[in-house]
N, C-alpha and C positions, 0 to 999 in steps of 0.2 A: 945759571943761564936759562935753563928750562923754565924755572919759576918766573923769571923776568918776562919770557916770551908769553907765557900763559897770562900773567898779570896785564901785560900790554894789550893782549887780545881781548880779555874780558873788559878791561878799562875802555877800549874803543867801542866794542859792541854791547857793553853793559850786560843786561839781563839775558838778552838773546844769545850773546856769546857764551855766557855761563851755561845756559840751557843746552846749547849745541855741543859744547865740550863734554858735558856730563852724559848726554845721550850717546855720543860717539865713544866715550870711555866704556860704556856698557856694551857696545858692539865690537870691542876689541882694539880701540885706539890704544897704542902702547904708552899709556899714561894712567897711573892710579887715580881713580875719581876722587879719592880723599885729598889729593894734591889740589885739584880744582876747587874743592869745597873749602880747603884751608885758605887758598888764595882769595876766594870769594869773601870769606870772613875778614881777611886782612884788608881788602879793598873797602869793605863796609866800615871798618875801623877808621880808615883814612877819609871817609866821607864821600868816596867816589860813587858807591852804590849804597842803598839803604839796607840795614840789617834785617828787618822783618821780610822785605821783599826777597832778599837773598835766600832766606830760609825756604820760602815758598817755591821760588824758582829752582833752588837746589833739589828740593823734594820732587818736583815735577820732572826735572831732568833725569834723575836716577831712575824714577819709575818708568819714564818713557824708554830708556835703554833696556831695562829689565823686561818690560812688556814686549818689546821688539824681539828680544832673545826667545821669549816664551813662544811667540807665534812662528819664529823661524824653526823652533823645535817641533812645533805641530806639523810642519810640512816635511820634516825629515823622514818620518815613517813612510810616507807616500813615495819618497825618493828611493828608500831602501827596497820597497816592494817593486817599484818600477824597474830598477836595475837588477832585479832577481837576486838580491843579497839576503833574502829572508829564509835561509836554510835552517835546518834543525838546530844547529849550534847557535846561530844568531838569534833564532826565535826563542831559544831557551834563555839566553842572556836578556833579551828584551822582556820576556815574561818575568824574570827575577827583578829587573829594574822597575817594571810596572807594579809588581806586588809591593816592592819597597816604597816607591813613591806614593802609592795610595794608602799605605799603612803609616809611614813616617814622613811623608812628603811635606806636611805642614811645618814640622820642626826643621827639616832640611832647608826649606825655603826661607824661613825666618832667620836661622843662624847663618845661612850663606851670606847674608848682607854684611856680616861682620868678618868675613874671610875673603879678602881680595884674592882674585885668581881662582877661587872656588865657585864664585857666584855664577859665572857663565855656564859651567858644567851642570849645576843644579837647575838653573832656569831653562836651559835647553832640554834637559831630561824631563822636567815638569811638563813642558809643552809636548814633547815627543810621546809621552805616555798618556796624554790628554787629561792631566789633572784639571779639574774644572777651573776656568779662568777666574771666577769669583773667589774661589778658595786661594788660588795663587796670588791674586791681587791683594786680598785681605792680609795674608801673612807677609808678603813682600812690603806692603805699605806699613805694616806694624813695625817691621825691622827698620825700614827707612825713616820712619817717624822718630826713631830713637837715634840712629847713627848720624843722620844729616844734621840735626841741631847740635849734637855734640861736637862734630868735626868743624862745622862753621863757627861755633862759639870758640873752639880752641884756636882757630885761625884769627878770630877777632881779638882774643885776649893775648895772643902770643906776640903781637907787634913786631919789633925788629928781630925777634928770636924765631921767626917763621921757619927759616932754613934748618935750624937746630931741631925744631919740632918735627919737621918732615923727615929728617934723618932718624930721629928717635922712633917715629912710627914705622919707618922702613925696617929698622933693626928689630923692632917688636914683632912685626909681621913675620919676619924670617924665623925668629925664635918660636913663634906660635906654630908655623908650619913644621919646624923641626920636631916639636912636641907631638903634633898630629902624626907625622911620619913615624916617630918612635912608637907611639901607641898602636898604629896600624901594624908595624913590624912585630910587636909583642903579640898582638891578636893573631896574626898570620902564623907565627912560630907556634903558638899554643894550638892552633887548628891543625897544623902539620903534625905536631907531636901526638895529638889525640887520634888522628887518622892512622899514624904509624902504629900506635899502641893497639888500636882496634883491629888493624890488619894482622898484627902478630898474634893477638888473642884468638882470632878466627882460625889462624893457621895452626 
């Protein structure tokens, strides 16, 4: 049902429709942008839109959404300061986030493109700690230049199996998040055990 609605919307507005859907996905539209890219690839297969132009528009759409999130993040620190929320505890967390993004932010920005649901957090964080826009754009573009052609081509080649492909991607993303959550839990447990051991040793 949802796929049919998106397909009809993009079919009606063609490239402008695809661009707007992808840009809005990046801003929080409750729709995975991969679905829009897959549908775009499928419509290119059907001859409704052209494959090369679909790739270009798809790339521009996801970059537009990502850049908007970045600039929204840039204004967030001003809001925090304006409303007096920059206490010592908040300032400490902001400093740690600042240090992390400026040390490892390029990798986080690049890999976030392949983690639906994680992208928005990373891109907002990059803007909020003022990662240089040129740096953000470069690594975001590098990730999108890989992911967009892959997903659009997958939609192009899937044909009538499009719904099965979308279901598979959804399941795969859930498994990926479960693995990430498990890894984070293991690291947290290790950190707590080490802190407990250090406390007991000092006692």
